[in-house]
N, C-alpha and C positions, 0 to 999 in steps of 0.2 A: 491377384487383381490389385489395382491401385488402392491406396488408402482413401476411404470415404471421408469427405470433409463437408460439413454444412455450417453456415453462419446465419444467425437470426438476431438482429438488433432488438433488444427489449426496451431500450431508451437511448437517446443520444444519436439519432439518425435524422438527417435533413433538419437539424435544429441544434441548439446549444444546450440541450438538457443534460441531465446526469448520464454518466457512461455505464452501460450494462449490456453485455452481449452474450448470446448463447453460441457456443462452439461445440459441435459434435464431431469427434474423430473416431471413426469406426464404432459408433454407438456410445462412446464414452463422452459424457456431456460436461463441458467446462462452462462455468460462469466467469466471464472476463469482466472483472470489476463489478461493484454492487453500489452504485452511486445514488445520491439523493441531493436535493437542493436544500438551502437553509429554510425554505418555506415548509418543508416536511409535509408535502401534499401526498396523501396515501393513494390518490387516483393515479399518480405517476407510476405506481408499482403494480398496477393491475396486470400488465404483461408478465412481470416477474412472478406474480402470485400463481399464474397458470402453470409454470414450469418448475418453481422452486423445489417441490418435493422430489423431482426427478434429477436434480443436479448431482453430479458425482464429485466435483472438485471446484473450488473457487480460487481464482488467481487475482490477487490485488496488485495494481501497478503503482499507485501513489497514495500517500497518507492524508488525503483531504476529503471533504464531504462529497465532492463530485465523483470520487472514485470508490469510496467505501462507506458513505454515510448511512445507507440503508441496511447494512449488515446486521446490526442488533435487532432491528424491527423484523427483518426477513426471518431470522432464526427464531424469534419469539412467536410471530403471528403467521408466517407464510409457509412454515414447514421446511425451511432450508436447514439441512443438517449435515451437509457435506464438509469434508476437511478443507481448511483454508491454507493457502500457501502465499508467503510474502517474505520480503527481506526483513532483517531485524529492525532497521529504522522505520519501515512502513508499519510494522507491528507496534512499536513503542509510540511513535508520533501519531499514528492513527488512533491509538487508544486515548492519548491525551486530547486529540481533536474531538473525539466523541464525548469525553468528560466535559470539556469546555462547552460544547454545544448543549449538552443536557443541563448543565448548571446555568447557562445563560437563559435557557427556556424556563427552567424551574423557578427562577427568581421573579419571573413576570407572568407566569401562567400555571395552570394545573396540568402540566405536561404529563401525559400518560401513555405515549406511544412506545416508550421504552424507559428503563431505569438504569441506574449505574450497575446494578446486578446483571441486567441484560447485556450491558456493554462488556462486562467482565466475562460473562458466559460465552459471548460471541468471539472474544479474542483469546480465551485461555487455551484453546486447542489449535491455535495457529502454528503451522509448521514453518519455521524460519530457515531460509536458505541464504547462502552466500552468492555473490556474483559469480557467474560462470560455473556454478555447481550443478552438475547433472544429477537429477533426482529421478529414479526409476519408480514408476507407479506400480502398484500391485493389484491382484485380483482382476476386477473388470478392466482396469487400465493397463494390464500386463503388456509390455512392449512399447509403452509410451514413455518418453523421457521429457521432462520439463527442465528448463534452465533460465534463471533470471540474468539479465545483462543491464549495463548502465544505460539509463534513459537521459540523464542530465537535466531534468526539469526540477525535481524535488529531491531532497536527501533520501536515498534509498529507492528512488524512482526506478521502475523496472520496464525493460523491454523483454517480453516473454517469448522464448523459443520452445515450441512443442514439436517433438520429433517422433515419427513412427515409420518404420520400414525405410529409413533413409530419406524421407520427405519431411521438410521443415515447414511449419506454420508459425509465422512471426506476428505477434501482437505488439504493435508499437504506436502508442498514442502519447501525445504531449511530450515528444522528445525534443532535445535541444542540442544543436550541433556546436554551440559556442561553449567555450570553457569559461566558467565564472569564478567568483572569488572563493567559493567553497565547494564547487562541484566540477568534476571532469565532464567533458562533452560526451555525447552518446557514442556507443560503439555500433550503432545500427549500420553505419557505412561499411563495416567489415563483413556483413552478411552478403553472400553472392547467390543469386538465383534460387531463393526459397520457392517452394511450391505455391505458398499463399502468403501474402503480406496484408495484414489488417491495420490500417493507419487512419489518421483523422485529417479532415480538411479545415480545421478550425482557423488556421492562419493563412489559408491559400490566397486570400486577397490582400494580405498585409505585408508590407516590406519595412524593415527596420533600418535605422541609421547606425552609425558607428557607436559601439558600446561606450567608449571613453567619453565622447561628447554627450551621450545620453546621461551618464552618471554626473557629468559636470553641470548639465542643465538642471538635473534633479536637485543637487546641492544648492545651486544658485537660487532656485525658486524658494527653497526653504529659508535660506539666509536672508533673502530680500524681505520676506514676510516677518521674520523674527526681528530684523533690524528696525521695522516700523512699529514694533510693540505688539504684533499679533502672535497668535499661536497656530500650530499646524496639527491637524488630525490626519493620520494615515490609517484608514480602515484596512485591516490585514487579516489573514487566516491565522489559525492557532499555531501551526508548527510547519508551515510549508515555505512559501516564498518570503515570508517575514525574516527567515534566517539570513537570506542574502541582503535584505535591506538593513538588518542590524549591523552586518559587517561593513557595508558601505558607509553608514552613518558613523560608526565607531572609528573607521579609518580617516574619513575626511574631517571629522571633528578633532581628531588628534593632530592631523597634518596642519590644519588651519588654526589650531589652538582656540577653538570656539568654546564658550562657557555656557551656552544655552542648554538647559537640562533636556535630556531625552528619556522618555519612559516607555517601557514595554509592558502593557497592561492586558492580561488575560487571567482567567481563573486558575491557569496552570503555568503561568509564565516562568516561575522559578524551576519547576520540574522540567519544563521543556528545555531550557538552557542546560540544566544539569545532565539530562540525557544526551543532548547534542555534544557536550564536551567529551563524551566517551565514544563517539561515533567517528573519530578522526580517520579511521581506516576506510570509511565509506565516502570520504570527501576527496577533494582534488589532491593530486600528487604533491603539490607544493606545500600544502598544509601538513600532510603526513611527514614530509622531509623536514619541515621547520620544527616539528615537535621532536623528531628523532635527534636533530642536531643540537637544539638549545632548549628543549622542553617548553616551547612557546605554544600554548593552546590558543587557537584563533578565537575561541568563544569565551575567553576570559575578558569580557567586555569592560573597558575602562570608562567609557563615556555614557553608557546606557544603564539606567536603573531599572531593575525588575520589580514590579509591584503587582499585587493581586487584589487590590481594592482601590476605590477612588478617593479615599481619605487623604492620601498623599498629595493628589492633585488639588483637592479643595484647600489644602493649606497654602498652596502657592497663589491662589486667587487668579489675578489677571497677568501674572508674570509670563513673559514669552517662553514657550516651551514646545517641544515636539512630542506627540503622543502616538504610539503605535498600539492600536486597540482592536481586539476582535469584537464583532465578526465583520468580515469584508462586505457583506451584503447590507449592513446597517439595519437589518430586520430586528434583531434583538442584541443583547450583549452590551458591553461597555461602550463600543463605538456608537451605538444608537443613542445612548444617553448623552455622551459627550458632543455628538453632532447637534442635538437639540440645544445644548448650552452655548455652542460656539456659532451656530448658524446666523444669529441675529447681529453679529459684529462684522462689519465690512472689512476690518483689518485682518481677520482670521482666514485661514486657508484649509480646505479639505482636499487632500491630494489622493486620488485613486491610483493605485498601481496595478490594478487588474480590472478587466471588464466585469461589470456587475451581472449577477445571475438574472435571467429573465423574470420579470414580475416583482423584483425587489426594489427597495427604496434607493439602493445604490445605482441600479440601472436607470431609474427614473431621473436621478440627478445628473446622469452622464449624457443626456440628450442635448442636442444643440438647436436652439438655445435652452439653457436649463430653466426649470420652473422658478417663478419668483416666490412661491409659497407652496408648502406641502403639508398634508394632514398626517399626523403621527399619533400613535397611541402610547401613552406613558403609563406603565404598570409598575406595581410594587407589592411585595408580599409582606403582610403585617400579621402579628399574632391576634387571635380572637380575644375579646374582652366582653364583660357584662353579660347581657342576655344571649348574645350570640354564642359565647363560650358555654353558658349553661345549657342552651338548647343542643349544642354539639355533644356535650358530655352525656346528656340524657339519651340522645340518639345512639351513641356508642354503647351505652349500658344496655339499651334495648337489644341492640344487635348481638352483644355478647351473650345475653340470656337466651336469645333464640338459638344461637350456635351451640350453647351448652345443652339445651334441651334436645336438639337434633343429635348431638354427639351421644347423649345418654341413651336415646332411643336406639341408635345404631348399635351401641355396645350391648344393650339388652337383647336385641334381636340376635346378635352374634352368639351371645352366651346361651340363649334358649336353643339355638340351632345346634350348638356343640353338646348340650346335655340331653337333647332329645326328649324322651318321655318324662325325665326327672326335672324338667325345667321349672315346674312350680315349686319344687322342694329346694331349689338352689338358686333362687333369684339373687343376683348380686346387689350389693349395696350401691345406691346411686348417690353420688356426692354432688350437691348443688354447687355450681361454680360461683354463685354469689356469696357463699359463706366459706370460710376457710376450713371449718370442721363441723361435722354434724353427728348426732347419735346414730349408731349402727344397730339400733334395737330391732329394726326390721330384718336384720340378717339372720340367717339360720345358723351362723357359726357360734354365737353366744360367747361367753367368756369376756375377753378384752374387746369391748365395743368401740374403742378409740383407734383401732388400727385402720389406717387409710388404705383401702384396697381398690380404689377407683382405677380402672385401667388394667388391673391384674386379675387374670382368670385362673383360679385354682383348679387343679386336676380333680376329676370326679371322685377319686379314691382318697383324697386328703380329708383329714378331720379338723385341720386348722390351717389358716393361711400361712404359707411359708414363702418367703422371698428368696430369690436366687442367692446362693452363697458361693464365693469363689475363693478357694484356698490359695494362700500366698506360697508359691513354689519357687520363689527367687533363690538364686544361689548366693552364698555368703563366703567371704574369705576373712583373713585376719584384719582387713581394713574396713569391712562392712559389706553391704550388698553389692554384688557385681552388676554393673549396668551395661547396657548396649549403647554406645555413642550415637548410633544411627537414630535412636529414639528421640534424641535431643537435637537433631540436625534437620533444618527445614530443607526439603528437597526443592529442586529448581522449579518443578511444575507447581508445587505449593506456593513458592514465592511468586510465580507468575499469576496464579489465581487469586493472590491476596492483594491485588492492586486496587484497593478500595480506600475510603477515607479513614483517618485516624492514624495512630502511631503504628509504625512497622509496616505501612502499606507502600505500594509503589509510588504514591504521590508524596509520601512523607508528610501528609497533612497540609501540603502547600497549596491550598486553594483559598478562595475568598472566605474570610472569617464568617461573614454573615451567611454565606451559602452553607458552610459547614454546620453552623448552629441550626439552620432551618432543616437540614437533612438529618442531623443526629438528634436534635431536640424533639421530644414528643409533644411539645406545646402546639396546640392546634393553630393553624394560620389560614389566611385567605389572601386573595389577590384583589387589589383595587386598581381600577383602570379609568383613565379619562382621555378623551380625544382632544387634541389641540392642533391649531394651525401654526406652523412655524414659518416665519418670514425668512427666506434664504437670501441674506445679504452678503455672506462670506464668499470668497472666491472658490470656484470649483475647477479643478484641473485633473486631467487624466494623462498619465505617462505609463507606457507599456514596460512593466517589469515582470511580466508573467513568465519569462524564461522558456519560451517556446521558439522553435525554428520558424522563420518567416516564410512567406510563400515561395520566394526564389530558392531558398535553401531546401524546403520540402521537396520541390520538384527535382532539384539536383540529387538529393539523397535517394529518392525513389528511382531515378534513372540509374544511379550507381548500383543500387541493390538489384534492380531489374528482375522483379518477381515474375513467375509464370502467370500468376493470377493476383490481381490487386482488388482489395475490398476497401471502399472509402466510407468512413463513419464520422460522426460528431463534427458538425460544421453547419453553418447556415445553408439554406437551399442554394443561394447564389455561389457560395464558396465551394460547395460540394459539386455542383454542376460544372463550375469553372475548372476545378482540378480533374474531374472526370474526363472532360473534353480534351484537356491538355495531355493527359496520360494516354488516352485512346489514340491520339494523333501522333505522339512522339515515342511511345513505348511499344515494344513487341510483347504486349501482355493483354490478357483479358481483364477488363476493368468493370467492376460492379459497384453500385451504390444503392444498397437495399433500403427500403422503408422500414419503419418500426413493425415488428412481427412478420416481416417478409423473410422467408427462408430461401437462401440461395445455395445451390450445390456447386462447390468449387473443387470437386474431386479431380485429381490429376488425370489428364488425358492419356498418360503413359500407364501401361500395365506393369506391375511389379509382382514378382513371384518369389516365394521363399523356397530355397533349395538346401539340401543337406549334403555335406561332403562325406562320401563313404570312407570307411577306415582304410580300405585298400588304396584309395586315391591319396589320402593324407600321408600314408607311409612313404610315398614317392615324392612328396613335395619338399623342396629345400627353401626355407624361408630366410629372408634377410631382415634385420632389425631396421626400422625406420621410426625414430623417435620412440613413442610409447607403443607402436604397432609393429607387426611383422607382415611383410609382403612377399608374394611369390607369383610367378606366372604359372597358370594352370591350363592344360589342355585336357578336356574331359568330354564325356557324352552324358546327355540327360536321360535318366531312367526313372522308373516309378516303383516305389516300394511302400506297401501299406497305405496307399492313397496319398503318399507324399513324394514330392520330386526329390531325386537324389542324383548327385554327380558321380559318375563311375569312370574308371580309367578308360581311355580310348581303345577300341578294339583293333585299330590299325595304327601304324606309326604316323603321328601328326606331322604335317609339313613344318619346316623351320620357320620361326617368326622373326620379324625384324627386331633388333635390340631396342629396348625401351628404357629411357632415362627418366627416373622418378625423383622428383624433388622440386623445390622452389628456391631458386638462387637469387640473392640480392647482390647487385653489382658492388655495393659498398662493402659487403662481407667478403666478396671475392677479391676486392682491392686490398683489404687488410690481409687476406691469406697470401696473396702474391708478395706483398711487402715483407711479410715474415719469412718468405722464401728467398728474399734478396733481390727481387725484381724492382725496377723503377716504374712506378705506376702513377697515373694521374687521370682525372676526369677532364674530358674535353668535348664540349658540345653534346653533353648527355651520354657520351660513350666513354668506355674505359680504354685508355691508351696504354699498352703494355710494351715496355722497351721502346725501340725506335720505329718498328714497322707494323706491329700487331695491334688491332683494335677489336674490342669485344663490345657489342651493343645489344639492346633488347628492342625488338620490333613487334608491333601488334597492339591490340586494345588492352590498356593497362587495367581497365575496369573488370576484365574477365581473365582470371589467371590462366585458364587453359588455352587461350588464344594467343599468348605471347610466345615468341621464339627468340633464342639467343644465337647471334650470328658472329662468327670469327672472320675478320677480314685481314688480309695481308699476304705477302709472298710466301710460297711454300719453302720456308727456310727452317733451320734447326729450332729457332725460337717459336715458330708457328706450332710445331709438333709438341714442344714442351708445354706451351700455354694450353694447347688442346688437352693434353694429358692431365694438367692441373684442373682444367674445367670439368673433365669427365669425373675426376675424383670427388667433385662436389655433389654428384648424383649417385643414385643407386641403379645399377645396370641389371636389367632383367632380360 
């Protein structure tokens, strides 16, 4: 039977919420993305909480909050324990994104939804795949193959292809058909007739202008403000679209020889760029070629200064500058504080390069007309002093004593249970946690009463406490003890799991100094907050640098891919309905647009059966090599053996079949082939003119490979038969 496929949106359907979808393929349950907004509203995750323990695998498509922000929380609180699959950049940059988000929250609140340890735990078991790498799942997912492909939106961004029994399910959200300064365009257009395509309607109503003019307008707006003595704030993400903006600014500043300072400010800005420098093979072809030819790394930024705290900015005062600061939503982080400082000056500019998340301060400022004043909360973490510190220490001491008493009682019960009837004669010494040492006169052991035996249970046959003794059995030679080098080498998984603060970690300690002190210092602290009204006098501008295909291009790509069934997610209600109606009218596909928690069945209408070739049949087959595969024509009869379908040799002589030419010929390759054979060949009107009289052309629909035909035109002369023989040689004849 056909492969069973069901899709259930958990978030991000008929709206612009975070992306999270449940895909079931023959009972194997994929979680497609695990997004969250910067608001960290746990009510958004209720649909995910219902199914999280049943998830078999998680596929991450992009390294930003909207695609993976809920992963640490879901693994800590919701019972999600499935393996996670992503590309290397999505893993590394997603980790930094979550670090930056936590640090931004921790500095201004008692954030307890997840910790840095939870972030590490969520990411340490991520399986990293390369583009176009086919990964075969095991156990429950046996027979399912997953493969990541280029999405073109963010570095490492992925279009996932899930294949089982020859049917493809493609998950492609936030793809970009345009080639950018650091990214190749998506390869989604190369997929033909998948069984199911899951894609978004986010930009279905938007159309973009020319990229070159857009970049020029962007730079001109910045230079205009800087020229009048103002400063510019660009609220950006941690490690996503900001990379493209950094390259644009660095290039244009160098070309125009501008001297206005540019700062990239996040808690992990230095680590972000350090990682990105090593991801050149994931970027555009021109970047990789440039590095191979002259060792020029595109992210050796000459005009951009990387900073991890605001002290550098405060030194500049009112000097005109450009600051790219996280977070893009303006809810918390450096961008929030800088906006409050810059908003009251009319000469300043806040330039948004992406649409703000719903319900955030950035979205509020992007309405037309923008508000003249907004209420914001300014928060700061400070150490406890005086009576507050004393009260805190007393409370902590009380808690420690209670925990010590509970632990002692538990140990006493365990010991009594292990000794049975002799429990009274062998009560263990109880060490009070409030004192470092205490007399052991109450112990039945006698003798040396100063031996610390708390936590050590002696066997009932012993006459005195004896601690474990391990004999040194190391080998020695003339030069000393023989060592095993593996004991002193950190394994890759250990390195990955050590991405924490401090020396030798994945961040190399490159976070905000004040944040590091607060996280590592045991000094008690508290958060003080005050609400204030900010007069918005600065200029507010939105320019689309989100790096997504616009509505016209989305429709064109979907038409080219021509899926059998199309599922639309993630977009406003208007955009979703618009794209749904367009595709239903213009495509030969079944189109679905499910609501949140609505399960739709997109199982193929075609029935597929597994058959096994018998040994007798295989012995008579003559295979021909076709690339990495072998092909052959088979005439057989279907039989049944042990409840399995099997192909057997035909009982009668099969009728002769028409010859079949297998292959996909490109006229440009055929032209080169004929030229090497000494023929005079040229393209004319889309056809290949060979010699004086013979023409070879392709006819049919170019969007569908199987519907094209190659036609030879010309008189039946000697050249005709020679060209035809050369043409046949480009195919495999069955």
